[in-house]
Every structure is written in structure tokens, then in C-alpha cells.
Wavefront OBJ file of the C-alpha trace (Angstrom):
o trace
v 62.104 205.000 71.276
v 65.219 205.633 69.198
v 65.373 205.929 65.406
v 67.051 202.516 65.045
v 64.597 200.885 67.500
v 61.635 202.261 65.537
v 63.023 200.813 62.287
v 63.763 197.490 64.029
v 60.141 197.396 65.176
v 58.959 197.883 61.574
v 61.167 194.934 60.506
v 59.764 192.787 63.349
v 56.168 193.581 62.347
v 56.503 193.246 58.559
v 59.814 191.484 57.901
v 62.607 193.027 55.876
v 61.631 195.564 53.234
v 63.117 193.263 50.572
v 60.121 190.935 50.995
v 57.861 193.636 49.558
v 57.573 195.705 46.383
v 58.493 199.363 46.272
v 55.184 201.177 46.611
v 56.196 203.607 43.894
v 57.885 201.659 41.091
v 57.033 198.037 41.925
v 60.635 196.807 42.053
v 61.939 195.101 45.176
v 62.007 197.477 48.127
v 65.171 198.012 50.126
v 63.949 200.479 52.743
v 61.116 201.140 55.141
v 60.559 204.868 54.719
v 58.728 207.025 57.237
v 55.643 208.414 55.471
v 55.611 211.753 57.363
v 51.991 211.342 58.503
v 52.464 210.938 62.259
v 50.907 213.956 64.022
v 53.633 213.631 66.687
v 56.792 212.575 64.863
v 60.008 211.837 66.698
v 63.283 213.534 65.787
v 66.581 211.705 66.136
v 69.731 213.435 67.454
v 70.873 213.518 63.796
v 67.710 215.473 62.875
v 65.913 212.598 61.117
v 62.153 212.419 61.581
v 60.548 209.067 62.300
v 57.559 207.469 63.979
v 57.135 204.899 66.726
v 54.120 203.545 64.783
v 55.121 200.770 62.328
v 52.042 201.534 60.219
v 53.486 204.930 59.297
v 56.165 203.455 57.040
v 56.085 202.544 53.362
v 58.367 200.214 51.461
v 60.502 201.902 48.815
v 63.491 200.935 46.709
v 66.609 203.000 47.363
v 66.100 205.189 44.282
v 62.486 206.064 45.114
v 63.370 206.584 48.785
v 66.017 209.145 47.813
v 63.511 211.025 45.632
v 60.908 210.845 48.418
v 63.286 212.214 51.057
v 64.692 214.906 48.746
v 61.170 216.069 47.861
v 60.238 216.217 51.544
v 63.451 218.091 52.377
v 62.743 220.722 49.703
v 59.210 221.444 50.904
v 58.054 219.561 53.990
v 54.704 221.385 54.107
v 53.779 221.108 50.421
v 55.327 217.814 49.380
v 52.124 215.717 49.669
v 50.591 217.035 46.397
v 53.782 216.075 44.517
v 53.615 212.425 45.604
v 51.129 211.122 42.980
v 53.183 212.676 40.153
v 56.392 211.171 41.543
v 54.733 207.764 41.982
v 53.514 207.785 38.354
v 56.973 208.770 37.092
v 58.609 205.987 39.127
v 56.071 203.413 37.904
v 56.452 204.505 34.280
v 60.255 204.150 34.299
v 60.079 200.399 35.022
v 58.956 197.836 32.460
v 56.230 195.301 33.157
v 58.774 192.544 32.448
v 61.233 193.882 35.042
v 58.492 194.116 37.697
v 57.370 190.570 36.858
v 60.882 189.113 37.187
v 61.467 190.863 40.505
v 58.056 189.772 41.784
v 58.908 186.109 41.158
v 62.289 186.532 42.885
v 60.669 188.339 45.824
v 58.035 185.615 46.229
v 60.765 182.946 46.364
v 62.666 185.034 48.920
v 59.486 185.489 50.998
v 58.737 181.735 50.955
v 62.300 180.956 52.104
v 62.117 183.642 54.795
v 58.786 182.366 56.126
v 59.938 178.734 56.037
v 63.128 179.578 57.931
v 61.286 181.573 60.582
v 58.541 178.972 61.009
v 61.188 176.274 61.584
v 63.164 178.519 63.930
v 60.099 179.180 66.102
v 58.876 175.574 66.089
v 62.022 174.298 67.830
l 1 2 3 4 5 6 7 8 9 10 11 12 13 14 15 16 17 18 19 20 21 22 23 24 25 26 27 28 29 30 31 32 33 34 35 36 37 38 39 40 41 42 43 44 45 46 47 48 49 50 51 52 53 54 55 56 57 58 59 60 61 62 63 64 65 66 67 68 69 70 71 72 73 74 75 76 77 78 79 80 81 82 83 84 85 86 87 88 89 90 91 92 93 94 95 96 97 98 99 100 101 102 103 104 105 106 107 108 109 110 111 112 113 114 115 116 117 118 119 120 121 122 123
């Protein structure tokens, strides 16, 4: 399975990342990020690691995804212990009010998405 096919599969299983919160900061996610836990990861021709398993992805906003990937690139073996610290820092940089506003917007987006897809499949 190719890199793009694996990401398309994640979108088919869970919908677009924008329906979900970033697992680090709580803002609206923009990306499904490979979590680097697959014991047999795939490597794309461009050198990107990914998994065929949709359950090995997390939703992250673009900012958190960049930090996540940069941390993994710096130390792929030892990056796991840094994750809780990075998650706390990401969470702390966003206000409760901002998360609340984005949550309401995301829920409206999710309702519209689900309504559209339920009507599309009922025809």
C-alpha cells in the first residue's frame, strides 16, 4: 500500500482530521500523523515512514504535527520519552476559551459532514 493510499484509508475509517481535536493542544486537527508504533512500518519512495494500519495514526494540528515530526527526526529511537513534555507544552499554549470555540465549530462541522454522508449513502 502506498503512502497516499494509507492516508486515504485513515480518512475513510475516521473521516477528515478536521472533524477531530488535535491530540496535543485540543485545537482542530488538520493532519493524521503516523504515531511511529507499527513494528513493521512502511517507507515511501520519498523516505517517509507510515503504516497500513489506520489505528496507528493520531490527529494533530499542523503546528503540533511539525513539532512531532521534527522531534522524531532528531532522535527516532529516544523521542517517545519527550512526547508527554511536548503534549503538556502544546496544551498549555492554548486557552480554554480558544479550545471551547473550536470545539463548537468542529461539532457543527462534524454534524454537517455526517448529515451529508448519510444522505449521500441513502440515495
